[in-house]
C-alpha positions as CSV (number, residue, x, y, z in Angstrom):
1,M,4.9,-10.4,3.7
2,Q,7.4,-9.2,6.3
3,C,11.0,-8.2,6.0
4,P,13.4,-11.2,6.5
5,K,15.7,-9.1,8.6
6,D,13.0,-7.2,10.6
7,K,9.7,-9.1,10.9
8,K,8.0,-6.0,12.3
9,V,8.3,-4.2,8.9
10,A,6.1,-5.1,5.9
11,L,7.6,-5.4,2.5
12,L,6.2,-3.1,-0.2
13,D,5.8,-3.7,-3.9
14,S,8.6,-2.2,-6.1
15,T,10.4,-2.7,-9.4
16,L,14.0,-3.5,-10.0
17,A,16.1,-3.6,-13.2
18,E,13.9,-3.5,-16.2
19,S,10.5,-4.4,-14.9
20,L,11.6,-7.0,-12.4
21,S,8.8,-7.0,-9.8
22,V,10.2,-7.3,-6.2
23,K,9.3,-6.5,-2.6
24,C,11.3,-3.9,-0.8
25,C,11.7,-3.0,2.9
26,P,11.1,0.7,3.6
27,D,13.2,0.4,6.7
28,C,16.4,-1.4,5.8
29,K,16.1,-0.9,2.0
30,G,16.6,-4.6,1.4
31,T,15.0,-6.3,-1.6
32,W,13.1,-9.6,-1.8
33,I,13.1,-11.1,-5.3
34,P,10.4,-13.8,-5.7
35,S,11.6,-16.9,-7.6
36,G,9.0,-16.8,-10.3
37,E,9.5,-13.1,-11.0
38,Y,13.3,-13.5,-11.1
39,E,13.2,-16.5,-13.5
40,S,10.8,-14.8,-15.9
41,W,13.1,-11.7,-15.9
42,Q,16.2,-13.8,-16.1
43,A,15.0,-15.7,-19.2
44,K,14.9,-12.4,-21.1
45,Q,18.6,-11.6,-20.3
46,P,21.7,-12.6,-22.3
47,K,23.1,-15.8,-21.0
48,P,26.6,-15.1,-19.5
49,S,29.5,-17.5,-20.0
50,Q,31.1,-19.2,-17.0
51,E,34.1,-16.8,-17.4
52,D,31.8,-13.8,-17.2
53,L,30.4,-15.0,-13.9
54,L,33.7,-14.7,-12.1
55,P,34.5,-11.2,-10.7
56,K,37.1,-9.3,-12.7
57,T,38.0,-7.1,-9.8
58,L,37.9,-7.0,-6.0
59,D,37.7,-3.3,-5.8
60,V,34.1,-2.3,-6.0
61,E,33.0,0.7,-3.9
62,Y,29.9,0.2,-1.8
63,V,28.7,0.5,1.8
64,Q,28.2,-2.8,3.4
65,S,24.8,-3.3,5.0
66,P,25.0,-3.6,8.8
67,L,22.4,-6.4,8.5
68,D,24.5,-8.6,6.2
69,A,25.6,-10.9,9.0
70,R,22.1,-11.3,10.5
71,A,20.4,-14.6,9.9
72,A,17.1,-14.3,8.0
73,L,14.0,-16.3,7.4
74,C,12.2,-16.6,4.0
75,P,9.3,-14.2,4.0
76,E,7.3,-16.7,1.9
77,C,7.9,-20.1,3.5
78,G,9.6,-19.3,6.8
79,R,12.8,-21.3,6.2
80,Y,16.2,-20.1,7.0
81,L,17.9,-18.4,4.0
82,S,21.1,-20.0,2.6
83,R,24.0,-17.6,2.2
84,A,26.5,-17.4,-0.8
85,R,29.7,-15.4,-0.3
86,V,30.6,-12.8,-2.9
87,G,34.4,-12.1,-2.5
88,L,35.5,-8.5,-2.7
89,K,37.8,-6.4,-0.6
90,I,34.8,-6.2,1.7
91,P,32.9,-9.5,1.0
92,F,29.2,-9.8,1.5
93,Y,26.5,-12.5,1.3
94,V,23.5,-13.0,-1.0
95,E,20.7,-15.0,0.6
96,R,18.4,-17.4,-1.1
97,C,15.6,-19.8,0.0
98,L,16.5,-23.3,-1.1
99,D,12.8,-24.3,-0.8
100,C,10.9,-21.6,-2.8
101,G,13.9,-20.1,-4.6
102,G,13.4,-16.5,-3.6
103,I,16.4,-14.2,-3.2
104,W,17.2,-11.6,-0.6
105,C,19.7,-8.7,-1.3
106,D,20.6,-6.4,1.6
107,H,20.8,-2.7,0.7
108,G,23.3,-2.0,-2.1
109,E,24.0,-5.7,-2.8
110,W,22.0,-5.8,-6.1
111,D,23.9,-2.8,-7.4
112,V,27.2,-4.6,-6.7
113,L,26.0,-7.8,-8.4
114,E,25.0,-5.7,-11.4
115,K,28.4,-4.1,-11.6
116,L,30.0,-7.5,-11.5
117,G,27.6,-9.0,-14.0
118,L,26.4,-11.6,-11.5
119,H,22.8,-10.3,-11.2
120,V,21.7,-12.4,-14.2
121,A,22.7,-15.7,-12.6
122,I,22.4,-15.4,-8.9
123,Q,21.4,-19.1,-8.5
124,Q,24.9,-20.2,-9.6
125,L,26.5,-18.3,-6.8
126,F,25.2,-21.0,-4.4
127,S,27.0,-23.8,-6.2
128,N,30.1,-25.4,-4.9
129,E,31.8,-25.1,-8.3
130,W,31.2,-21.3,-8.5
131,Q,32.4,-20.8,-4.9
132,T,35.6,-22.7,-5.6
133,K,36.3,-20.9,-8.8
134,S,35.5,-17.6,-7.1
135,R,38.0,-18.2,-4.3
136,E,40.6,-19.1,-6.9
137,R,40.0,-15.9,-8.8
138,E,39.9,-13.9,-5.6
139,H,43.3,-15.3,-4.6
140,A,44.8,-14.6,-8.1
141,L,43.5,-11.0,-8.0
142,S,44.9,-10.5,-4.5
143,E,48.3,-11.9,-5.5
144,R,48.3,-9.7,-8.6
145,Q,47.6,-6.6,-6.6
146,A,50.3,-7.5,-4.0
147,T,52.8,-7.8,-6.9
148,I,51.9,-4.4,-8.2
149,D,52.2,-2.9,-4.7
150,K,55.6,-4.5,-4.1
151,L,57.2,-3.9,-7.6
152,G,55.3,-0.9,-8.9
153,P,53.0,-0.9,-11.9
154,E,55.7,-0.8,-14.6
155,L,57.8,-3.7,-13.4
156,A,54.7,-5.7,-12.4
157,D,53.4,-5.4,-15.9
158,R,56.6,-6.8,-17.3
159,V,56.4,-9.7,-14.8
160,F,52.8,-10.4,-15.8
161,E,53.8,-10.2,-19.5
162,L,56.6,-12.6,-19.1
163,A,54.4,-15.0,-17.1
164,D,51.8,-15.0,-19.9
165,T,54.5,-15.5,-22.5
166,L,56.0,-18.5,-20.7
167,M,52.6,-20.0,-20.1
168,V,52.0,-20.4,-23.8
169,H,55.6,-21.2,-24.9
170,P,56.3,-24.9,-25.6
171,N,59.4,-24.7,-23.4
172,G,58.0,-22.2,-20.9
173,D,58.6,-24.6,-18.0
174,F,62.3,-24.3,-18.7
175,G,62.2,-20.5,-18.3
176,V,60.2,-20.9,-15.0
177,A,62.7,-23.4,-13.7
178,Y,65.6,-21.0,-14.5
179,L,63.9,-18.2,-12.6
180,M,63.3,-20.5,-9.6
181,R,66.9,-21.5,-9.6
182,R,68.1,-18.0,-10.1
183,F,66.2,-16.7,-7.0
184,D,66.3,-19.8,-4.9
185,K,69.1,-18.6,-2.6
186,P,70.3,-15.2,-3.6
187,L,73.9,-14.3,-2.6
188,P,75.4,-11.0,-1.6
189,G,76.3,-8.9,-4.7
190,K,80.1,-9.0,-4.2
191,L,80.2,-12.8,-3.7
192,Q,77.7,-13.7,-6.4
193,G,80.1,-13.1,-9.4
194,T,82.9,-15.0,-7.7
195,T,80.8,-18.0,-6.9
196,I,79.5,-18.2,-10.4
197,A,83.1,-18.0,-11.7
198,K,84.2,-20.8,-9.4
199,D,81.3,-23.0,-10.4
200,T,82.1,-22.5,-14.1
201,E,85.8,-23.4,-13.4
202,Y,84.8,-26.7,-11.8
203,K,82.4,-27.6,-14.6
204,D,85.1,-26.9,-17.2
């Protein structure tokens, strides 16, 4: 059996994560996980919830494999491997044969999947539902980090706390609407008080 990324190199028997039998490339250090071996190992692992399968952070340190972008053929049946994006600050792709079910991880990718808790349900990464939810989570985490960067950790935490409170309050939408009106068209500081006073006078 040859390496999917370099057909000139033969894969060697190895073991990964608690007696999971795999094939490794001695050159690129990638790992081929046969479908049968993975499913047998997977059946012994705790079943994660759908929430657990969404990354809690985008900030995972790893060195991206230079072969991640290279198309690959299944070493077992010769078909092109399908790719599933894992969104981080530096995203990468896990590859899987849709025919025989085998999985290919470039060097370092299994370790990242393990840190994220995704290594026990790799098949789900290839579903449209997971990819959609993952992009939504990725956007939310990016937005949260941007808020921290702009406001600083202390003020950002207060904003997050207020948002969480309004979300569960029966009249939370009123609070959100107030904030939207309050910051819709901010006026210069000296004129703001005068304008409010005039508006109050007209309403009275």
